[in-house]
N, C-alpha and C positions, 0 to 999 in steps of 0.2 A: 821340438822347438820351444823356446821360452814363451811364456804367456805375454801377449802384447800389452803395452801401456796405452792409456787413453789421454789425449789432450782434449779438454772440453772447453771450447771457446764460447763464452756466454755473453750475451748482450740483450738489452731491452730496447725495442725500436718503436717508432711511431706506427700505429696500426692503420695502414692505408694500402690501397692497391699498389701504389708506387713502390712501397717497401717490399712487397711480395715479388714484384717484377725484378727489382734489383737482386733479391735473394736468389731468384731462379736464373738470372743471367750472369751476374758477377760470380756467384758461388761456384758454378762448374769450372770457370777459368782459374779460380784459386786452387781447386782440386787438381787441375792439370799441372799447375806450377808445383804443388806439393808432391806430385808423383815424380818429380825430378830426382827425389832422394830415394835410394834403394831401401831405406829403413821404413818407408811408408807402406802399410799393408791394407789400408782401406779407410772408408769414412761412412758416417751415418749422421745426417743433418736433419734438424727438427724445428718445427714451428710450434709454439705453445698453443694449446687448446683451452685449458682451464686449470682449475685447482680443485683437489678433492676436499669437500667441505668438512670431513672428519666429524660427522655426526652433529654438525652445528658449531663445532669449535671455531671454524672459519665460516661463519654464517653468511657472510657477504659473497662467498665464492660459489661457483657452479662448475659442474663437470665440463660443460661446453660454454666457453665465453669468448670464442674466437672472433666474434663480431663486436663485442663490447669491451674486451680487455684492452686497455690503452694506458701505457705502452705494453707491448706484447713481447714475449721472450723468444729469442733464437738460441738454440743449443747445437753447436757443430762439433761432433765427435770426429777426431782423427786418431787412427790406431797405428802404433809404432812398435818395431822390434825392441827398441830400447828408448827410454825417455830422452837420452842424449841425442838420438837421431832427430827428434823433433826440434830441439834447439839448433842443431846444425843446419837443418833445412831452412829455418827462419832466417838465420844469419846469411847463408849462401844465396838465398833468393829474396833478400830483403827488398830490393828496389821494385821487383815485379809485384810482390804481394802488397807493398805500400801503395803503389799506383792503383791496384785493383780495389783494395779496401777503402782508399780515400773516396772512391765513387759512392760509398755507402754511408759516409759519416753524417750526411745531412738527414738521415733517418734515425740516428742513434740517440737515445735518451740516456742510457747508462751502459758502460762497458767500452770496449771488450775487456773481459777478465778471463784468463785461460789457465785454470788449475790443471795439474797433472795427476793422474790416478793410476794406482796399481790395482790390477784385478786380483782380489784375494779369494774369490769363489765365483763359480759360474756354472750355469746349465742352460745354454741357449741352443735351440735348434737352428739348422741352416734354413735360409729363406728359400721358398719354392713358389712357383706360379701354379695356378690351378691346373694347367696342362701337365705339370710335373707330378701332381698328387697320385694318380693311379700307379705310376712306376715306383714312386717312393714308398707307398703303402705296400705294394706288391712285393718289393724287395725285402721289406721288414718281415712280412708274413712268411715268405719263402725261407728265410733264415732263422725263423723263430724268435726274432727280436721284437721288443715292444714297438707298437705303432708310434711313429714320431708325430709331434705336434705339427699342424699345418700352419706355418708362419708365412704370411703373404707379404711381399715387399712393397715399397713405394707408396706409402700412405694408406695401406690397407690393414693396419693394426694400430693399437694404441700403446704408447710408452708411458709408464708411470714412474716418475723419478722421486724417490723419497729421501729427504735430507735428514741426517742424524749427526749429533755431536755427543761424544761419549764422556763419561766421568773418567778422569785420569786413572789409569791402572786397571780399567775394566774393558779394554779394547778386545782382548781375546774372548772374554765372556760375551761381548756383543756379537762378534763375528760368528761364534758358534750358535748363539740364539737366533740370529737373523737367518742363517742357513736352515735352521730347523723350521722357521716360519715359511721360507720359500719351498722347502720340501713338502710341507703340509699343503701349500698352495697348489702343488702339482695334481692334487685330487679335485681341484676346483674347475668347473667348466670354463673354458676359454683362457686359462693360464698357459702361456707359451714358454716362459723361461725367465732367467734373471742373471744379473751380475752384481756382485758386491764390490764396490769401488772404494779404495782407501786413498785419500788425498795425501800426496807426498811432496807437493811443491806447486809452483806456478811458473809459467813462462813470462819473463819480463817483456821480451820483444813481441810475443804473441798478444800481450796485453797493452801494447804501445806504451809501456812504462819505461821510457828510455832515460838515459842520464840527462841532466838539466839542459845541456847544450843541444842534445838530440831532440828533446821536447820542443825547444824554441824553434829549431829548424823545421820540425814537422808542422808547427802551427803557422809557419810563414809561407806555406805552399798549399795549393789545392790538389796536390798529388803528382803534378808533372815533374817536380824536382824533389826526389826523396832525400831525406836528411843524409848528409855526408857522414855524420856520426850516428851509428846504428847500434851502439852498445846498450844492453839493458842495464837498469839501475840496481839489479840484484841477481844473484845466482838462483837457479831453479829450486834447489833444496832449502834455501833461506826462506822461501814462502810456504814451507810446511806449516800447516795450521795446528796450533795446540790451544786447547784440548783437541783431540783427534776428530776430524770430520770424515764422514762416510756418505756416499751416495749409493742407494740401492736402486738399480735399474731393473724395472719389471716390464715384461711385454705381455699384452693381452690381445685377444682376438678382436674385441670391439669395446665400445664405451660401456655397454651394459655389463659385460663380463668384468671389466675393471671395477665398476661401481659396486656390484654385488660381491665380487670376489674379495676386494680389499676390505669391504665392510665386515667380513667374517671375523676380523680381529676384535670387533666390539659386539657382534650379535650372535656369535657361536661360542658356547662356553669352552669347548676344548681348544679351539683356535685362540681364544682370548688368553687362556692360561699359558699357551706357548708364547704368544706375543708379549705378555706381561714380563717375561724374562728379558725381552729387548728393552721395554720401557724402563725397567729397573736399572739399566746401565747408562741412561741418557741424562745429559745436561740440557739438551735442546732437541726438539723434534718428537715424532716425525712430522715433516711438512711435505706433502705430496703434490707435485705438479704433473699435469697431463700434456702429452706432446704427440704431434703427428710427424712420423719419419718420412718426410716428403722425398728426400734425395739420399741415395745410399749406394755404395759399392759393396755388395753383399759378400764379396770374396774374402773379406777379412775374417769371416766366421770359419772359413776353411783353415786359415792360419791358426785361429783359436783352438780348433779341434785337432790340429796335426800333432 
């Protein structure tokens, strides 16, 4: 099967209990609507925890800022057989999604913006519960396979998302170098796996970036009457960012593993030499944010591995 594409709907919202309540009540209904399309293969939704301080480069940041960071980020991944499936789902289910998402606009400070990513490299384990661990490890041992990482779902691990913008012409060099860094991380305690995501466009409808008449109609309702005009103001590939942007999605067992593991790129000489090859390709970055994957349909990983 083809590697899935990821639509990453990003927003920053007011950090309050009411925002979390809407995230956990409206979010599942949006996923139910999304599942109307056969090209949808799963989701993984996150609330921001903090920012990696990068040795003081971002000295005002902390690994855990979930109580003080305001506004706070939401990142909602949906996975698709083809990126066109995502666009078709939004168009076909526009009214239902507009009514649901309108219930959340009073907490939004910035966004939504929904870039589309191609997965250019990955090594992620499937998620298991603690009750599944003995069988999973036993099966690997019985067949002589390496013991899989124990990746717990539903807010029991940490996601580190590292943003990079590359110098034009050095994209392939970056992709090889970052995979070498991720391969080296596999020897670090608590590292679970990764994806290297290459931005290829953005969804106009998913970003509520409609044609002018559609925007005016959207602003003239509280959600009960979706815009009659639902066309996006641009085509998805037109939003491909140049210079090229990448998002490196890393998964760690816990906060301490993420902190000490990522820090190896500056405190471990061998790891630093590998990571310097990444730095040499960059116009901007890395900037690493930390996330809690509160809600997810883990079956998309089965599609990824099929």
